[in-house]
SEFIZA-3560 file (N, C-alpha, C; in Angstrom, 3 decimals):
REM SEFIZA-3560
<numar><xx>0.831</xx><yy>-1.179</yy><zz>0.000</zz><atom>N</atom></numar>
<numar><xx>0.000</xx><yy>0.000</yy><zz>0.000</zz><atom>CA</atom></numar>
<numar><xx>0.882</xx><yy>1.252</yy><zz>0.000</zz><atom>C</atom></numar>
<numar><xx>1.523</xx><yy>1.513</yy><zz>1.112</zz><atom>N</atom></numar>
<numar><xx>2.367</xx><yy>2.696</yy><zz>1.205</zz><atom>CA</atom></numar>
<numar><xx>3.829</xx><yy>2.292</yy><zz>1.278</zz><atom>C</atom></numar>
<numar><xx>4.668</xx><yy>3.242</yy><zz>1.038</zz><atom>N</atom></numar>
<numar><xx>6.100</xx><yy>2.984</yy><zz>1.105</zz><atom>CA</atom></numar>
<numar><xx>6.681</xx><yy>3.799</yy><zz>2.247</zz><atom>C</atom></numar>
<numar><xx>7.438</xx><yy>3.148</yy><zz>3.068</zz><atom>N</atom></numar>
<numar><xx>8.096</xx><yy>3.819</yy><zz>4.177</zz><atom>CA</atom></numar>
<numar><xx>9.467</xx><yy>4.285</yy><zz>3.701</zz><atom>C</atom></numar>
<numar><xx>9.692</xx><yy>5.576</yy><zz>3.779</zz><atom>N</atom></numar>
<numar><xx>10.959</xx><yy>6.140</yy><zz>3.347</zz><atom>CA</atom></numar>
<numar><xx>11.726</xx><yy>6.554</yy><zz>4.586</zz><atom>C</atom></numar>
<numar><xx>12.898</xx><yy>6.036</yy><zz>4.748</zz><atom>N</atom></numar>
<numar><xx>13.723</xx><yy>6.422</yy><zz>5.894</zz><atom>CA</atom></numar>
<numar><xx>14.696</xx><yy>7.501</yy><zz>5.444</zz><atom>C</atom></numar>
<numar><xx>14.798</xx><yy>8.504</yy><zz>6.246</zz><atom>N</atom></numar>
<numar><xx>15.710</xx><yy>9.604</yy><zz>5.965</zz><atom>CA</atom></numar>
<numar><xx>16.995</xx><yy>9.388</yy><zz>6.742</zz><atom>C</atom></numar>
<numar><xx>18.072</xx><yy>9.765</yy><zz>6.118</zz><atom>N</atom></numar>
<numar><xx>19.350</xx><yy>9.672</yy><zz>6.809</zz><atom>CA</atom></numar>
<numar><xx>19.393</xx><yy>10.715</yy><zz>7.913</zz><atom>C</atom></numar>
<numar><xx>19.940</xx><yy>10.363</yy><zz>9.005</zz><atom>N</atom></numar>
<numar><xx>20.099</xx><yy>11.335</yy><zz>10.076</zz><atom>CA</atom></numar>
<numar><xx>21.316</xx><yy>12.194</yy><zz>9.765</zz><atom>C</atom></numar>
<numar><xx>21.285</xx><yy>13.391</yy><zz>10.216</zz><atom>N</atom></numar>
<numar><xx>22.419</xx><yy>14.286</yy><zz>9.992</zz><atom>CA</atom></numar>
<numar><xx>23.577</xx><yy>13.850</yy><zz>10.860</zz><atom>C</atom></numar>
<numar><xx>24.723</xx><yy>13.903</yy><zz>10.286</zz><atom>N</atom></numar>
<numar><xx>25.884</xx><yy>13.588</yy><zz>11.103</zz><atom>CA</atom></numar>
<numar><xx>26.283</xx><yy>14.812</yy><zz>11.920</zz><atom>C</atom></numar>
<numar><xx>27.054</xx><yy>14.582</yy><zz>12.932</zz><atom>N</atom></numar>
<numar><xx>27.430</xx><yy>15.658</yy><zz>13.849</zz><atom>CA</atom></numar>
<numar><xx>28.211</xx><yy>16.766</yy><zz>13.164</zz><atom>C</atom></numar>
<numar><xx>28.972</xx><yy>16.417</yy><zz>12.154</zz><atom>N</atom></numar>
<numar><xx>29.772</xx><yy>17.429</yy><zz>11.464</zz><atom>CA</atom></numar>
<numar><xx>28.877</xx><yy>18.422</yy><zz>10.723</zz><atom>C</atom></numar>
<numar><xx>27.826</xx><yy>17.934</yy><zz>10.096</zz><atom>N</atom></numar>
<numar><xx>26.913</xx><yy>18.822</yy><zz>9.379</zz><atom>CA</atom></numar>
<numar><xx>26.185</xx><yy>19.741</yy><zz>10.353</zz><atom>C</atom></numar>
<numar><xx>25.805</xx><yy>19.215</yy><zz>11.494</zz><atom>N</atom></numar>
<numar><xx>25.129</xx><yy>20.031</yy><zz>12.508</zz><atom>CA</atom></numar>
<numar><xx>26.081</xx><yy>21.099</yy><zz>13.021</zz><atom>C</atom></numar>
<numar><xx>27.323</xx><yy>20.742</yy><zz>13.271</zz><atom>N</atom></numar>
<numar><xx>28.304</xx><yy>21.704</yy><zz>13.760</zz><atom>CA</atom></numar>
<numar><xx>28.550</xx><yy>22.810</yy><zz>12.736</zz><atom>C</atom></numar>
<numar><xx>28.630</xx><yy>22.439</yy><zz>11.455</zz><atom>N</atom></numar>
<numar><xx>28.833</xx><yy>23.444</yy><zz>10.409</zz><atom>CA</atom></numar>
<numar><xx>27.646</xx><yy>24.392</yy><zz>10.318</zz><atom>C</atom></numar>
<numar><xx>26.457</xx><yy>23.841</yy><zz>10.413</zz><atom>N</atom></numar>
<numar><xx>25.252</xx><yy>24.675</yy><zz>10.364</zz><atom>CA</atom></numar>
<numar><xx>25.219</xx><yy>25.641</yy><zz>11.534</zz><atom>C</atom></numar>
<numar><xx>25.540</xx><yy>25.148</yy><zz>12.721</zz><atom>N</atom></numar>
<numar><xx>25.563</xx><yy>26.013</yy><zz>13.906</zz><atom>CA</atom></numar>
<numar><xx>26.625</xx><yy>27.098</yy><zz>13.771</zz><atom>C</atom></numar>
<numar><xx>27.770</xx><yy>26.765</yy><zz>13.211</zz><atom>N</atom></numar>
<numar><xx>28.834</xx><yy>27.753</yy><zz>13.019</zz><atom>CA</atom></numar>
<numar><xx>28.405</xx><yy>28.830</yy><zz>12.035</zz><atom>C</atom></numar>
<numar><xx>27.720</xx><yy>28.440</yy><zz>10.970</zz><atom>N</atom></numar>
<numar><xx>27.242</xx><yy>29.412</yy><zz>9.979</zz><atom>CA</atom></numar>
<numar><xx>26.205</xx><yy>30.339</yy><zz>10.605</zz><atom>C</atom></numar>
<numar><xx>25.272</xx><yy>29.762</yy><zz>11.340</zz><atom>N</atom></numar>
<numar><xx>24.249</xx><yy>30.590</yy><zz>11.994</zz><atom>CA</atom></numar>
<numar><xx>24.857</xx><yy>31.524</yy><zz>13.029</zz><atom>C</atom></numar>
<numar><xx>25.863</xx><yy>31.047</yy><zz>13.726</zz><atom>N</atom></numar>
<numar><xx>26.550</xx><yy>31.890</yy><zz>14.709</zz><atom>CA</atom></numar>
<numar><xx>27.244</xx><yy>33.059</yy><zz>14.015</zz><atom>C</atom></numar>
<numar><xx>27.882</xx><yy>32.801</yy><zz>12.899</zz><atom>N</atom></numar>
<numar><xx>28.579</xx><yy>33.862</yy><zz>12.151</zz><atom>CA</atom></numar>
<numar><xx>27.593</xx><yy>34.886</yy><zz>11.606</zz><atom>C</atom></numar>
<numar><xx>26.443</xx><yy>34.411</yy><zz>11.137</zz><atom>N</atom></numar>
<numar><xx>25.409</xx><yy>35.333</yy><zz>10.661</zz><atom>CA</atom></numar>
<numar><xx>24.958</xx><yy>36.251</yy><zz>11.800</zz><atom>C</atom></numar>
<numar><xx>24.785</xx><yy>35.684</yy><zz>12.978</zz><atom>N</atom></numar>
<numar><xx>24.407</xx><yy>36.487</yy><zz>14.143</zz><atom>CA</atom></numar>
<numar><xx>25.464</xx><yy>37.511</yy><zz>14.498</zz><atom>C</atom></numar>
<numar><xx>26.729</xx><yy>37.122</yy><zz>14.433</zz><atom>N</atom></numar>
<numar><xx>27.827</xx><yy>38.048</yy><zz>14.726</zz><atom>CA</atom></numar>
<numar><xx>27.848</xx><yy>39.207</yy><zz>13.730</zz><atom>C</atom></numar>
<numar><xx>27.675</xx><yy>38.893</yy><zz>12.451</zz><atom>N</atom></numar>
<numar><xx>27.675</xx><yy>39.943</yy><zz>11.429</zz><atom>CA</atom></numar>
<numar><xx>26.506</xx><yy>40.899</yy><zz>11.607</zz><atom>C</atom></numar>
<numar><xx>25.351</xx><yy>40.362</yy><zz>11.982</zz><atom>N</atom></numar>
<numar><xx>24.192</xx><yy>41.215</yy><zz>12.234</zz><atom>CA</atom></numar>
<numar><xx>24.455</xx><yy>42.145</yy><zz>13.417</zz><atom>C</atom></numar>
<numar><xx>25.024</xx><yy>41.607</yy><zz>14.489</zz><atom>N</atom></numar>
<numar><xx>25.335</xx><yy>42.435</yy><zz>15.659</zz><atom>CA</atom></numar>
<numar><xx>26.376</xx><yy>43.494</yy><zz>15.316</zz><atom>C</atom></numar>
<numar><xx>27.307</xx><yy>43.153</yy><zz>14.448</zz><atom>N</atom></numar>
<numar><xx>28.317</xx><yy>44.114</yy><zz>14.009</zz><atom>CA</atom></numar>
<numar><xx>27.654</xx><yy>45.284</yy><zz>13.289</zz><atom>C</atom></numar>
<numar><xx>26.683</xx><yy>44.989</yy><zz>12.441</zz><atom>N</atom></numar>
<numar><xx>25.977</xx><yy>46.050</yy><zz>11.713</zz><atom>CA</atom></numar>
<numar><xx>25.174</xx><yy>46.926</yy><zz>12.658</zz><atom>C</atom></numar>
<numar><xx>24.502</xx><yy>46.309</yy><zz>13.619</zz><atom>N</atom></numar>
<numar><xx>23.701</xx><yy>47.072</yy><zz>14.587</zz><atom>CA</atom></numar>
<numar><xx>24.610</xx><yy>47.965</yy><zz>15.425</zz><atom>C</atom></numar>
<numar><xx>25.727</xx><yy>47.426</yy><zz>15.877</zz><atom>N</atom></numar>
<numar><xx>26.657</xx><yy>48.198</yy><zz>16.701</zz><atom>CA</atom></numar>
<numar><xx>27.251</xx><yy>49.361</yy><zz>15.912</zz><atom>C</atom></numar>
<numar><xx>27.525</xx><yy>49.127</yy><zz>14.635</zz><atom>N</atom></numar>
<numar><xx>28.083</xx><yy>50.194</yy><zz>13.794</zz><atom>CA</atom></numar>
<numar><xx>27.095</xx><yy>51.345</yy><zz>13.651</zz><atom>C</atom></numar>
<numar><xx>25.810</xx><yy>51.038</yy><zz>13.507</zz><atom>N</atom></numar>
<numar><xx>24.800</xx><yy>52.098</yy><zz>13.415</zz><atom>CA</atom></numar>
<numar><xx>24.772</xx><yy>52.942</yy><zz>14.675</zz><atom>C</atom></numar>
<numar><xx>25.041</xx><yy>52.321</yy><zz>15.818</zz><atom>N</atom></numar>
<numar><xx>25.055</xx><yy>53.048</yy><zz>17.083</zz><atom>CA</atom></numar>
<numar><xx>26.334</xx><yy>53.869</yy><zz>17.253</zz><atom>C</atom></numar>
<numar><xx>27.466</xx><yy>53.341</yy><zz>16.804</zz><atom>N</atom></numar>
<numar><xx>28.753</xx><yy>53.995</yy><zz>17.023</zz><atom>CA</atom></numar>
<numar><xx>29.117</xx><yy>55.035</yy><zz>15.974</zz><atom>C</atom></numar>
<numar><xx>28.579</xx><yy>54.914</yy><zz>14.782</zz><atom>N</atom></numar>
<numar><xx>28.970</xx><yy>55.804</yy><zz>13.692</zz><atom>CA</atom></numar>
<numar><xx>28.717</xx><yy>57.279</yy><zz>13.984</zz><atom>C</atom></numar>
<numar><xx>27.566</xx><yy>57.682</yy><zz>14.523</zz><atom>N</atom></numar>
<numar><xx>27.371</xx><yy>59.112</yy><zz>14.819</zz><atom>CA</atom></numar>
<numar><xx>28.410</xx><yy>59.666</yy><zz>15.795</zz><atom>C</atom></numar>
<numar><xx>28.760</xx><yy>58.899</yy><zz>16.813</zz><atom>N</atom></numar>
<numar><xx>29.769</xx><yy>59.361</yy><zz>17.778</zz><atom>CA</atom></numar>
<numar><xx>31.140</xx><yy>59.477</yy><zz>17.116</zz><atom>C</atom></numar>
<numar><xx>31.448</xx><yy>58.531</yy><zz>16.248</zz><atom>N</atom></numar>
<numar><xx>32.730</xx><yy>58.567</yy><zz>15.546</zz><atom>CA</atom></numar>
<numar><xx>32.801</xx><yy>59.779</yy><zz>14.623</zz><atom>C</atom></numar>
<numar><xx>31.717</xx><yy>60.052</yy><zz>13.919</zz><atom>N</atom></numar>
<numar><xx>31.689</xx><yy>61.210</yy><zz>13.017</zz><atom>CA</atom></numar>
<numar><xx>31.778</xx><yy>62.511</yy><zz>13.812</zz><atom>C</atom></numar>
<numar><xx>31.113</xx><yy>62.569</yy><zz>14.936</zz><atom>N</atom></numar>
<numar><xx>31.182</xx><yy>63.773</yy><zz>15.777</zz><atom>CA</atom></numar>
<numar><xx>32.599</xx><yy>63.989</yy><zz>16.288</zz><atom>C</atom></numar>
<numar><xx>33.260</xx><yy>62.921</yy><zz>16.646</zz><atom>N</atom></numar>
<numar><xx>34.627</xx><yy>63.032</yy><zz>17.144</zz><atom>CA</atom></numar>
<numar><xx>35.568</xx><yy>63.525</yy><zz>16.045</zz><atom>C</atom></numar>
<numar><xx>35.396</xx><yy>63.020</yy><zz>14.836</zz><atom>N</atom></numar>
<numar><xx>36.218</xx><yy>63.498</yy><zz>13.728</zz><atom>CA</atom></numar>
<numar><xx>35.904</xx><yy>64.953</yy><zz>13.380</zz><atom>C</atom></numar>
<numar><xx>34.640</xx><yy>65.323</yy><zz>13.430</zz><atom>N</atom></numar>
<numar><xx>34.267</xx><yy>66.717</yy><zz>13.160</zz><atom>CA</atom></numar>
<numar><xx>34.897</xx><yy>67.641</yy><zz>14.184</zz><atom>C</atom></numar>
<numar><xx>34.903</xx><yy>67.200</yy><zz>15.433</zz><atom>N</atom></numar>
<numar><xx>35.511</xx><yy>67.998</yy><zz>16.502</zz><atom>CA</atom></numar>
<numar><xx>37.022</xx><yy>68.131</yy><zz>16.284</zz><atom>C</atom></numar>
<numar><xx>37.621</xx><yy>67.101</yy><zz>15.681</zz><atom>N</atom></numar>
<numar><xx>39.061</xx><yy>67.144</yy><zz>15.404</zz><atom>CA</atom></numar>
<numar><xx>39.376</xx><yy>67.949</yy><zz>14.150</zz><atom>C</atom></numar>
<numar><xx>38.328</xx><yy>68.483</yy><zz>13.475</zz><atom>N</atom></numar>
<numar><xx>38.546</xx><yy>69.327</yy><zz>12.311</zz><atom>CA</atom></numar>
<numar><xx>38.590</xx><yy>68.586</yy><zz>10.991</zz><atom>C</atom></numar>
<numar><xx>38.163</xx><yy>67.353</yy><zz>10.964</zz><atom>N</atom></numar>
<numar><xx>38.181</xx><yy>66.546</yy><zz>9.745</zz><atom>CA</atom></numar>
<numar><xx>36.815</xx><yy>66.578</yy><zz>9.064</zz><atom>C</atom></numar>
<numar><xx>36.355</xx><yy>67.778</yy><zz>8.729</zz><atom>N</atom></numar>
<numar><xx>35.004</xx><yy>67.933</yy><zz>8.188</zz><atom>CA</atom></numar>
<numar><xx>34.833</xx><yy>67.302</yy><zz>6.804</zz><atom>C</atom></numar>
<numar><xx>35.869</xx><yy>67.289</yy><zz>5.994</zz><atom>N</atom></numar>
<numar><xx>35.758</xx><yy>66.687</yy><zz>4.657</zz><atom>CA</atom></numar>
<numar><xx>35.496</xx><yy>65.188</yy><zz>4.744</zz><atom>C</atom></numar>
<numar><xx>36.165</xx><yy>64.534</yy><zz>5.679</zz><atom>N</atom></numar>
<numar><xx>35.963</xx><yy>63.094</yy><zz>5.865</zz><atom>CA</atom></numar>
<numar><xx>34.571</xx><yy>62.823</yy><zz>6.405</zz><atom>C</atom></numar>
<numar><xx>34.133</xx><yy>63.656</yy><zz>7.338</zz><atom>N</atom></numar>
<numar><xx>32.800</xx><yy>63.498</yy><zz>7.913</zz><atom>CA</atom></numar>
<numar><xx>31.742</xx><yy>63.671</yy><zz>6.832</zz><atom>C</atom></numar>
<numar><xx>31.885</xx><yy>64.679</yy><zz>5.998</zz><atom>N</atom></numar>
<numar><xx>30.922</xx><yy>64.910</yy><zz>4.923</zz><atom>CA</atom></numar>
<numar><xx>30.886</xx><yy>63.724</yy><zz>3.962</zz><atom>C</atom></numar>
<numar><xx>32.048</xx><yy>63.218</yy><zz>3.584</zz><atom>N</atom></numar>
<numar><xx>32.102</xx><yy>62.063</yy><zz>2.676</zz><atom>CA</atom></numar>
<numar><xx>31.444</xx><yy>60.836</yy><zz>3.306</zz><atom>C</atom></numar>
<numar><xx>31.703</xx><yy>60.608</yy><zz>4.595</zz><atom>N</atom></numar>
<numar><xx>31.110</xx><yy>59.467</yy><zz>5.297</zz><atom>CA</atom></numar>
<numar><xx>29.597</xx><yy>59.589</yy><zz>5.380</zz><atom>C</atom></numar>
<numar><xx>29.109</xx><yy>60.786</yy><zz>5.651</zz><atom>N</atom></numar>
<numar><xx>27.664</xx><yy>61.002</yy><zz>5.726</zz><atom>CA</atom></numar>
<numar><xx>27.018</xx><yy>60.762</yy><zz>4.366</zz><atom>C</atom></numar>
<numar><xx>27.660</xx><yy>61.199</yy><zz>3.309</zz><atom>N</atom></numar>
<numar><xx>27.124</xx><yy>60.978</yy><zz>1.961</zz><atom>CA</atom></numar>
<numar><xx>27.109</xx><yy>59.484</yy><zz>1.632</zz><atom>C</atom></numar>
<numar><xx>28.202</xx><yy>58.785</yy><zz>1.928</zz><atom>N</atom></numar>
<numar><xx>28.261</xx><yy>57.347</yy><zz>1.650</zz><atom>CA</atom></numar>
<numar><xx>27.196</xx><yy>56.582</yy><zz>2.428</zz><atom>C</atom></numar>
<numar><xx>27.022</xx><yy>56.960</yy><zz>3.683</zz><atom>N</atom></numar>
<numar><xx>26.046</xx><yy>56.284</yy><zz>4.551</zz><atom>CA</atom></numar>
<numar><xx>24.623</xx><yy>56.670</yy><zz>4.157</zz><atom>C</atom></numar>
<numar><xx>24.409</xx><yy>57.956</yy><zz>3.970</zz><atom>N</atom></numar>
<numar><xx>23.065</xx><yy>58.457</yy><zz>3.692</zz><atom>CA</atom></numar>
<numar><xx>22.499</xx><yy>58.019</yy><zz>2.352</zz><atom>C</atom></numar>
<numar><xx>23.350</xx><yy>57.882</yy><zz>1.365</zz><atom>N</atom></numar>
<numar><xx>22.872</xx><yy>57.464</yy><zz>0.045</zz><atom>CA</atom></numar>
<numar><xx>22.828</xx><yy>55.951</yy><zz>-0.108</zz><atom>C</atom></numar>
<numar><xx>23.332</xx><yy>55.231</yy><zz>0.884</zz><atom>N</atom></numar>
<numar><xx>23.314</xx><yy>53.778</yy><zz>0.828</zz><atom>CA</atom></numar>
<numar><xx>24.421</xx><yy>53.181</yy><zz>-0.013</zz><atom>C</atom></numar>
<numar><xx>25.409</xx><yy>53.997</yy><zz>-0.370</zz><atom>N</atom></numar>
<numar><xx>26.525</xx><yy>53.478</yy><zz>-1.157</zz><atom>CA</atom></numar>
<numar><xx>27.368</xx><yy>52.499</yy><zz>-0.343</zz><atom>C</atom></numar>
<numar><xx>27.382</xx><yy>52.694</yy><zz>0.969</zz><atom>N</atom></numar>
<numar><xx>28.117</xx><yy>51.804</yy><zz>1.869</zz><atom>CA</atom></numar>
<numar><xx>27.253</xx><yy>51.516</yy><zz>3.077</zz><atom>C</atom></numar>
<numar><xx>27.422</xx><yy>50.329</yy><zz>3.638</zz><atom>N</atom></numar>
<numar><xx>26.731</xx><yy>49.948</yy><zz>4.861</zz><atom>CA</atom></numar>
<numar><xx>27.387</xx><yy>50.657</yy><zz>6.045</zz><atom>C</atom></numar>
<numar><xx>26.647</xx><yy>50.850</yy><zz>7.146</zz><atom>N</atom></numar>
<numar><xx>27.219</xx><yy>51.550</yy><zz>8.298</zz><atom>CA</atom></numar>
<numar><xx>28.522</xx><yy>50.939</yy><zz>8.813</zz><atom>C</atom></numar>
<numar><xx>28.617</xx><yy>49.623</yy><zz>8.843</zz><atom>N</atom></numar>
<numar><xx>29.845</xx><yy>49.005</yy><zz>9.347</zz><atom>CA</atom></numar>
<numar><xx>31.021</xx><yy>49.255</yy><zz>8.410</zz><atom>C</atom></numar>
<numar><xx>30.755</xx><yy>49.383</yy><zz>7.125</zz><atom>N</atom></numar>
<numar><xx>31.819</xx><yy>49.692</yy><zz>6.174</zz><atom>CA</atom></numar>
<numar><xx>32.275</xx><yy>51.137</yy><zz>6.337</zz><atom>C</atom></numar>
<numar><xx>31.323</xx><yy>52.042</yy><zz>6.526</zz><atom>N</atom></numar>
<numar><xx>31.653</xx><yy>53.453</yy><zz>6.735</zz><atom>CA</atom></numar>
<numar><xx>32.425</xx><yy>53.611</yy><zz>8.040</zz><atom>C</atom></numar>
<numar><xx>31.986</xx><yy>52.914</yy><zz>9.086</zz><atom>N</atom></numar>
<numar><xx>32.677</xx><yy>53.001</yy><zz>10.367</zz><atom>CA</atom></numar>
<numar><xx>34.115</xx><yy>52.514</yy><zz>10.239</zz><atom>C</atom></numar>
<numar><xx>34.338</xx><yy>51.430</yy><zz>9.526</zz><atom>N</atom></numar>
<numar><xx>35.703</xx><yy>50.936</yy><zz>9.323</zz><atom>CA</atom></numar>
<numar><xx>36.545</xx><yy>51.963</yy><zz>8.570</zz><atom>C</atom></numar>
<numar><xx>35.956</xx><yy>52.581</yy><zz>7.557</zz><atom>N</atom></numar>
<numar><xx>36.650</xx><yy>53.610</yy><zz>6.788</zz><atom>CA</atom></numar>
<numar><xx>37.003</xx><yy>54.804</yy><zz>7.672</zz><atom>C</atom></numar>
<numar><xx>36.040</xx><yy>55.238</yy><zz>8.473</zz><atom>N</atom></numar>
<numar><xx>36.248</xx><yy>56.376</yy><zz>9.373</zz><atom>CA</atom></numar>
<numar><xx>37.322</xx><yy>56.049</yy><zz>10.405</zz><atom>C</atom></numar>
<numar><xx>37.279</xx><yy>54.842</yy><zz>10.944</zz><atom>N</atom></numar>
<numar><xx>38.275</xx><yy>54.452</yy><zz>11.949</zz><atom>CA</atom></numar>
<numar><xx>39.680</xx><yy>54.414</yy><zz>11.356</zz><atom>C</atom></numar>
<numar><xx>39.809</xx><yy>53.931</yy><zz>10.130</zz><atom>N</atom></numar>
<numar><xx>41.118</xx><yy>53.918</yy><zz>9.483</zz><atom>CA</atom></numar>
<numar><xx>41.622</xx><yy>55.343</yy><zz>9.258</zz><atom>C</atom></numar>
<numar><xx>40.741</xx><yy>56.212</yy><zz>8.801</zz><atom>N</atom></numar>
<numar><xx>41.152</xx><yy>57.592</yy><zz>8.570</zz><atom>CA</atom></numar>
<numar><xx>41.526</xx><yy>58.266</yy><zz>9.885</zz><atom>C</atom></numar>
<numar><xx>40.755</xx><yy>57.982</yy><zz>10.925</zz><atom>N</atom></numar>
<numar><xx>41.043</xx><yy>58.583</yy><zz>12.230</zz><atom>CA</atom></numar>
<numar><xx>42.407</xx><yy>58.145</yy><zz>12.746</zz><atom>C</atom></numar>
<numar><xx>42.749</xx><yy>56.902</yy><zz>12.519</zz><atom>N</atom></numar>
<numar><xx>44.057</xx><yy>56.409</yy><zz>12.956</zz><atom>CA</atom></numar>
<numar><xx>45.176</xx><yy>57.151</yy><zz>12.236</zz><atom>C</atom></numar>
<numar><xx>44.988</xx><yy>57.393</yy><zz>10.944</zz><atom>N</atom></numar>
<numar><xx>45.988</xx><yy>58.122</yy><zz>10.166</zz><atom>CA</atom></numar>
<numar><xx>46.042</xx><yy>59.580</yy><zz>10.612</zz><atom>C</atom></numar>
<numar><xx>44.885</xx><yy>60.148</yy><zz>10.916</zz><atom>N</atom></numar>
<numar><xx>44.810</xx><yy>61.554</yy><zz>11.315</zz><atom>CA</atom></numar>
<numar><xx>45.268</xx><yy>61.781</yy><zz>12.746</zz><atom>C</atom></numar>
<numar><xx>45.447</xx><yy>60.698</yy><zz>13.512</zz><atom>N</atom></numar>
<numar><xx>45.931</xx><yy>60.844</yy><zz>14.877</zz><atom>CA</atom></numar>
<numar><xx>44.847</xx><yy>60.939</yy><zz>15.930</zz><atom>C</atom></numar>
<numar><xx>43.615</xx><yy>60.680</yy><zz>15.584</zz><atom>N</atom></numar>
<numar><xx>42.541</xx><yy>60.664</yy><zz>16.576</zz><atom>CA</atom></numar>
<numar><xx>42.655</xx><yy>59.344</yy><zz>17.312</zz><atom>C</atom></numar>
<numar><xx>42.786</xx><yy>59.386</yy><zz>18.633</zz><atom>N</atom></numar>
<numar><xx>43.098</xx><yy>58.192</yy><zz>19.406</zz><atom>CA</atom></numar>
<numar><xx>41.943</xx><yy>57.196</yy><zz>19.494</zz><atom>C</atom></numar>
<numar><xx>40.744</xx><yy>57.676</yy><zz>19.754</zz><atom>N</atom></numar>
<numar><xx>39.616</xx><yy>56.762</yy><zz>19.846</zz><atom>CA</atom></numar>
<numar><xx>38.503</xx><yy>57.257</yy><zz>18.943</zz><atom>C</atom></numar>
<numar><xx>37.730</xx><yy>56.343</yy><zz>18.455</zz><atom>N</atom></numar>
<numar><xx>36.593</xx><yy>56.667</yy><zz>17.601</zz><atom>CA</atom></numar>
<numar><xx>35.421</xx><yy>55.858</yy><zz>18.120</zz><atom>C</atom></numar>
<numar><xx>34.274</xx><yy>56.475</yy><zz>18.217</zz><atom>N</atom></numar>
<numar><xx>33.112</xx><yy>55.756</yy><zz>18.721</zz><atom>CA</atom></numar>
<numar><xx>33.283</xx><yy>55.443</yy><zz>20.187</zz><atom>C</atom></numar>
<numar><xx>32.915</xx><yy>54.241</yy><zz>20.569</zz><atom>N</atom></numar>
<numar><xx>32.953</xx><yy>53.866</yy><zz>21.976</zz><atom>CA</atom></numar>
<numar><xx>34.069</xx><yy>52.894</yy><zz>22.310</zz><atom>C</atom></numar>
<numar><xx>35.091</xx><yy>52.794</yy><zz>21.468</zz><atom>N</atom></numar>
<numar><xx>36.137</xx><yy>51.806</yy><zz>21.728</zz><atom>CA</atom></numar>
<numar><xx>37.486</xx><yy>52.334</yy><zz>21.251</zz><atom>C</atom></numar>
<numar><xx>38.552</xx><yy>51.925</yy><zz>21.911</zz><atom>N</atom></numar>
<numar><xx>39.888</xx><yy>52.304</yy><zz>21.444</zz><atom>CA</atom></numar>
<numar><xx>40.288</xx><yy>51.465</yy><zz>20.245</zz><atom>C</atom></numar>
<numar><xx>41.302</xx><yy>51.899</yy><zz>19.516</zz><atom>N</atom></numar>
<numar><xx>41.730</xx><yy>51.195</yy><zz>18.318</zz><atom>CA</atom></numar>
<numar><xx>42.241</xx><yy>49.794</yy><zz>18.623</zz><atom>C</atom></numar>
<numar><xx>42.725</xx><yy>49.552</yy><zz>19.826</zz><atom>N</atom></numar>
<numar><xx>43.226</xx><yy>48.212</yy><zz>20.150</zz><atom>CA</atom></numar>
<numar><xx>42.114</xx><yy>47.175</yy><zz>20.129</zz><atom>C</atom></numar>
<numar><xx>40.856</xx><yy>47.578</yy><zz>20.248</zz><atom>N</atom></numar>
<numar><xx>39.731</xx><yy>46.653</yy><zz>20.247</zz><atom>CA</atom></numar>
<numar><xx>39.184</xx><yy>46.386</yy><zz>18.851</zz><atom>C</atom></numar>
<numar><xx>39.709</xx><yy>47.019</yy><zz>17.840</zz><atom>N</atom></numar>
<numar><xx>39.170</xx><yy>46.868</yy><zz>16.483</zz><atom>CA</atom></numar>
<numar><xx>39.517</xx><yy>45.511</yy><zz>15.902</zz><atom>C</atom></numar>
<numar><xx>38.553</xx><yy>44.974</yy><zz>15.165</zz><atom>N</atom></numar>
<numar><xx>38.699</xx><yy>43.737</yy><zz>14.401</zz><atom>CA</atom></numar>
<numar><xx>39.249</xx><yy>42.669</yy><zz>15.248</zz><atom>C</atom></numar>
//
């Protein structure tokens, strides 16, 4: 009448890989959320340091959607390091990446 189909069980390695991928997706999402929170403070700090051209470029890139907030924040942090601004946002440069 009917046919019983048995499915293979997942091996532990496949489960571990899936969990690792999901964990990485969560980390990347949190990175984006944190960047949205830190970017305004970083831009304000650069503006206070007199780097208005960089701030304007970052606002344009972020505002027009040409770059994601975490990409803009990374760009701003790199420029700040070159410009001599010690901290950007809510963390020192030693905590980056």
